[in-house]
N, C-alpha and C positions, 0 to 999 in steps of 0.2 A: 868237466862234468863231475860233480861229487858222487862217489860210488860207495855205498855202505856194504861192508861184509858182515853178515848177521846170521846167527843161529842161536836159539835159546838154549841149546845143548852145548855143554863145554867139550873141549877136547876134539873138535871136528876140523881143526886146522884154519880157523879164522885169521889168526895173526900171520901164519905162514903164507897163506894165499894173499892177504892184503899186502904184506911186505914184498913178496916176490913179484906180484903184478906191478907194484909201484917201482921196484928196481928195474924191471923191464922197460917201463915207460921212460924213466930217466935215461936208461942206457940207450934208448932210441932217440934221445935228444929232446924229450918233452919235459918241461918244468913241472916237477911232481912234488906233491906233499902227502904225507901220511899223518892223520890225526888219530892218536891213540886214546880212546875214551875208556879203555878197560883199566881199572885201578891195579890189576895184576902187572901191567906194563910190559907184556911179552914183546909187543912190536917195538917198543922203545929200546929195550935191551938188545933185541935182534939187530936194530939198525945202528945203535950207538956202541955196541960192544960191552955195555955195562948198564946197570940200572941208572936212570937219570938222577942227577943231583937234585935235591929238594929246592934249591934256590935258583935253578935254571928256568928259563922261559918254558911255558908249556900250557896244557889244558887247564890245570887248576888255577894258575894266576889269571888266565883269561876269564874263567867263570867268576873268580873272586872280584875281578874288576866290575862285572855286571851287578854285583851286589851293592856297590857304592855309586856315587855320582861324581863326575868330573867334567869340567867344561872342555878339557882337552884329553879325552881318553886315548890310550894307546891303540893303534890299529891292530887288527888280528894278526897281521904279519909280524908284529913285534914279539909274539909269543911262539914263534917258530925258531928252530935251530938247524944248522946244516948237519948233515950226516957225512961220514967219510966218502960217500958215493956221489960223484958229480951229478948235479942237477936234482938231487933228492933231498928234500927238507922234511923236518919232523916237528909236529906239535906234540910234545911228549906227555905221557901219562904221569900220574902221581897218586900215591896212597891217600892223599888228602881228598881225592874225589869222593870217597865214601862219606866222610864227614860233611862235605859240601852239599851233598845231594838233597838232604832235608831242607836246608836253607833255600836252595835254588827252587825247589818245588813250592815251598810256602810263599816265595816271592814271585812266583809265576814267570820264571825266566826261560820257559820251554822254547821260545823262539829266538833266543840270543845266538845260538849256533847257526841257525838259518841265516840270520843277518850277517854273521861273520863269513859264512860260506859264499855269500853273494860278493863280498869284498875280496875274499881270497881267490875267487874265480878270475879276477883281473890280473893276478900275479902268477897263477899256475894253470897249466894245461890239463893236468890230471890231479884229482884229490881222491885219496882212498881213506876210508874211515873204518877203523877197527873198533868193535863194540864189545861190551861185556856179554856174557852168556845169560842175559836176562832182558826182559822188555821193561827196563827201568827208565828213569829220567833221561839218561845219557843216550840210550838207544833210541827212545822216542824223539829226542832232539835231532839226532842224526837222520832218522827217517823222514822227519818233517822238513828237513833242509836239503835232502839229496835228490838227485834225479834218478838214481838207480840203486837197486838192492841185489846183491849177489849172495847166494845161499850155499855154503859148503854142506856136503852130504857125505857121511862116511860109511855107508853101506852096512848098516845093521838095522834090526827091526825096531829098536828104540828110536833111532833117528827118523825112520820112516813114520812112525806114530806121531812124533813131534812135528813133522814137516807140515802136516795139514793145519795144525793150530797156528804155526808160524806164518803160513801163507795167508790164513784168514786175518791174522793181526796186521800184516803188512797191507792187505787190501783195505782193512778198516781205516788205517792211518791215511792211506791214499784217498779214500772217499771223504773223510772228515777234515783232513788238514793239508794234504799235499797232492793235488791232482796230477802233478808232473812226475810223481814217483812211479817207477816201472820196475817190475821184477826182471832183471837182465838175464837171469838164468840160475840153474842149480849146478854147482860144480861138484862132480863126483870125485872124492878124495880117497887116497889109500886104496885104490882099486886093485883087486887081485883077479887078473883075467882068467886064471885057471880054476878059481873057486866058484862053486855053483851058487852060493848064497848071494854074493855081490851081483852076479850076472842076473839072477832072478829078480832081485830088488830093483835094479836099474831098469830092466825090461818092463817091470810093472809100472814104474814111473813114466816110462815112454808110452806104454799102452794107454795110460790115463791122460796123455797129451800134455804133461808138464814140461816146462822148458829146460830140459836137461842139456847142458852144453857138452860138446865133444871137442877134443879127446878127453878121456877120463884121466885123472892124475894118478899115475901108478904108485903103488907102495914102494918105498925105497929107504934104506938106511942112510943114504946120502943126505937126506934132508936133516937128519940129526946132526951130522957133521956140520952142515950149514948153520944150524942153530948154535952149536958149540963155538964155531969160529966167527960168528956174527957176520957172515958173508952170504947174502942171498945167492940162489943157485946160478943166476946169470953171471955172477962174478966168480963163483966157486968152480963151476963146471958147465960151461956154455953148451957143450955137446951132449950132456947127459939126457936120458930119455925123459926124466921128470922136467928138466929145464925146457926141453923142446915142447912138451905138453903145455907148460905154462905160457910159453911164447905163443902157442897156437890159440889158447884161451884168450890171451891178451889181444890177439888179432881179431877174434870173434867180437870182443867187446868194443873195439876201437870204432 
């Protein structure tokens, strides 16, 4: 089932959540793919240990192929690469995605990713899609092709104000383009259990009946070490409280 991790606000942990859930899936023996649609390439660097080379397979070559015509186009799986983690593959990002966006929009290629996801679903048990912090061509493509949407929430008033617009946008895409799209839940990230503001904000979301997932992901400096070493938490420190919270979230989504 393709799952989009999306929030229009930057810095809320989209890449961290997408990569760590994917790493857990692979660690549990599921064939797993991460698709990195964000030109910043944070998920790609996290899983590969360095920024992907411009000439390697990835999202940009996949979309470039859709702009031309071939009697024998390469299958979507040809644009994936293995990561150092067994069972976990990546369709890497590229800075070229920014310059490609206008061409793809003008040529009406919005459904090409949905077609690719249908094919990739035959090769992978789990697909996680990291998106840019904007409702642009790539994010819409992902939401139109996925079955589920996961929304990171980082416990501040700005995030809460943006949340309602985000939910409305997802529901609009569901109504107009993808009736199978479901909001799988809101992941509370960087939660400080002893601070009053995060507790109040999360409780207000619960009181409104929004699908807040539990447990909440605790704030931890360990995740920065995870980024620096390019090792998802399940491989860096399986017993850490953040790792265990991520495993629990993964179980809820399964």
